[in-house]
Structure formats: C-alpha cells, structure tokens
C-alpha positions, -999 to 999 in steps of 0.1 A, spaced: 32 186 -9 59 164 5 67 130 -4 77 104 24 97 71 14 102 41 38 86 59 68 63 43 90 26 48 84 6 68 112 -31 54 110 -44 86 127 -33 108 101 -56 92 71 -90 81 66 -105 54 92 -124 23 85 -161 41 91 -148 66 63 -145 37 39 -176 20 49 -197 50 41 -180 57 9 -185 20 1 -224 21 12 -229 52 -9 -211 40 -39 -231 7 -40 -266 27 -35 -259 50 -63 -245 23 -87 -279 2 -80 -299 36 -85 -286 39 -120 -301 8 -136 -332 11 -114 -337 45 -124 -334 39 -161 -354 8 -167 -381 12 -136 -385 49 -129 -375 63 -166 -353 89 -151 -339 116 -177 -304 107 -192 -290 138 -176 -298 125 -142 -282 93 -149 -252 106 -164 -248 130 -133 -252 98 -108 -227 79 -130 -201 108 -125 -206 110 -89 -202 73 -87 -168 74 -103 -157 101 -81 -166 79 -50 -150 49 -69 -120 70 -68 -120 78 -31 -131 42 -22 -101 29 -38 -76 54 -24 -92 47 10 -87 10 8 -52 13 -5 -42 36 25 -61 10 49 -43 -20 36 -9 -1 37 -17 5 74 -26 -29 80 2 -47 67 26 -22 78 13 -30 116 17 -66 107 52 -64 94 63 -46 123 51 -69 152 65 -101 133 103 -109 134 119 -116 103 144 -140 115 119 -166 129 129 -203 121 159 -191 104 194 -198 123 214 -165 127 246 -166 108 272 -142 104 270 -123 70 292 -136 44 318 -112 29 330 -119 -6 363 -102 -13 369 -96 -51 405 -83 -49 432 -107 -48 448 -119 -15 481 -102 -9 514 -122 -15 526 -136 18 561 -144 6 569 -109 -2 555 -98 31 579 -122 48 608 -112 30 606 -75 43 605 -87 81 639 -106 78 
C-alpha cells in the first residue's frame, strides 16, 4: 500500500457518484427497516442486530466515498481557479537577517 501526498487526484481511480448514491439509498432503507421491524413486524432481536451491523458497515463506506468525492470536487475547482485574481502582482520581499557589509572598509582596499 502506497501513500501519496500532494498529488492530483484521479477521479477515474476511485468510486463514482453512482456508487455513492446506491450506498446511501441502501443505508437509508436498512436504517428505516430497523425500527419498523422492531415495532411493527416484531422481528427477532438477532435479525435487528445483524441489520444494525450491516448498516454500520454501509455508513463507513458511505462516509469514505463522500470524502473521496468531495476531495475530487474541490481539487478540480482549485485547479481551474487562479490564486492571484484581484491581487496585484508584487515581487517577493526578501528579508536579510545578516548585517550589511561595511562599505568604508571595502572602499579602503580599492585605493
């Protein structure tokens, strides 16, 4: 497993928006089935616990997919927009912390 830092994200490498939508729909359906199964249908507790476990796994995948899609979206927006819009271009300032050389000593050597 390799970690990449400060590289552009490739939207074709990860999950797409359709994958996110199906995960979110399945998560919502199972989340709504748990209280309905408990109060209306009287399902056994072990079945509700299994549904809750499946829902937690789906929640993990929905959150990771949404984070990936948000990173791709904002990386795309950042690349298309200039950082210097509305700001005048000025040369960078250089701050020198050393003392400047003494010019009188330099002039004495040239005589």
